[in-house]
C-alpha positions in Angstrom: -18.9 -8.1 42.8 -18.7 -10.4 39.8 -17.7 -8.8 36.5 -20.9 -10.0 34.7 -23.0 -8.4 37.4 -21.3 -5.1 36.9 -21.8 -5.2 33.2 -25.5 -5.8 33.6 -25.8 -3.2 36.3 -24.0 -0.6 34.1 -25.7 -1.3 30.8 -26.9 1.9 29.1 -25.5 4.2 31.8 -23.2 7.2 31.1 -19.5 7.0 32.0 -20.1 9.1 35.1 -23.0 6.9 36.3 -20.8 3.8 35.7 -18.1 5.3 37.8 -20.5 6.1 40.6 -22.1 2.6 40.5 -18.7 0.9 40.5 -17.6 2.9 43.5 -20.7 2.1 45.7 -18.7 -0.5 47.8 -16.1 2.2 48.5 -18.7 4.6 49.7 -20.1 2.0 52.1 -16.6 1.7 53.6 -16.4 5.5 54.2 -13.8 6.2 51.5 -14.0 9.1 49.0 -16.6 8.0 46.4 -14.6 9.3 43.4 -12.2 11.9 42.3 -11.5 13.4 38.9 -8.3 14.9 37.6 -6.8 15.1 41.1 -9.9 16.7 42.7 -12.2 14.9 45.1 -15.9 14.8 44.3 -16.9 17.1 47.2 -14.4 19.8 46.1 -15.4 19.5 42.5 -19.1 19.7 43.3 -18.4 23.1 44.9 -18.2 24.4 41.3 -21.6 23.0 40.2 -23.5 26.2 40.8 -21.1 28.0 38.5 -21.4 25.7 35.6 -25.1 25.0 35.5 -27.0 25.4 32.2 -29.4 28.0 33.7 -28.5 30.9 36.0 -24.8 30.1 36.7 -23.3 32.1 39.6 -19.7 33.3 40.0 -17.4 30.6 41.4 -17.0 30.4 45.1 -13.7 30.5 46.9 -14.1 26.7 47.5 -14.6 26.2 43.8 -11.5 28.2 42.9 -9.5 26.3 45.4 -10.6 23.0 43.8 -9.8 24.2 40.3 -6.4 25.5 41.3 -5.4 22.1 42.5 -6.8 20.2 39.5 -5.1 18.8 36.5 -6.7 21.2 34.0 -5.6 19.2 30.9 -7.4 16.3 32.4 -10.5 18.3 33.1 -10.5 19.5 29.5 -10.4 15.9 28.3 -13.6 15.3 30.4 -15.4 18.3 29.1 -17.8 16.3 26.9 -19.1 14.4 30.0 -20.4 17.6 31.6 -23.4 18.1 29.3 -24.7 14.6 30.3 -24.7 15.9 33.9 -26.7 19.0 33.0 -23.6 21.2 33.3 -22.4 23.8 30.7 -19.0 22.8 29.3 -18.5 26.4 28.1 -19.0 27.8 31.7 -16.7 25.1 33.0 -13.8 26.1 30.6 -14.2 29.7 31.9 -13.6 28.8 35.5 -9.8 29.2 35.6 -10.1 32.7 34.2 -13.0 33.6 36.5 -10.9 32.3 39.4 -7.8 34.3 38.3 -5.8 31.1 37.8 -3.0 31.5 35.3 -2.9 28.6 32.9 -1.6 27.8 29.4 -4.2 25.0 29.0 -6.9 25.7 26.4 -9.9 23.5 26.1 
């Protein structure tokens, strides 16, 4: 894809939307669409019900497993992107404690 085409296609989109758009060819090839901070999209999305703005639920075992393998400092640096996705950054920063994951990282 030509760089100018990507720029037009991405104009006005959030950083997450840009990432997803830029990875469309990868998805067509059957590769993992994206990962963030060492966690694949599918695993990270298992935490979505626990970090929604309304009616969050306790994190599942799959979510806790994903968080335990993540680079938590990296996830903290992405915290501001969550609100754009309709997710609660405060709920997200509480996931390690809710999953009983010991960490020294503070967001």
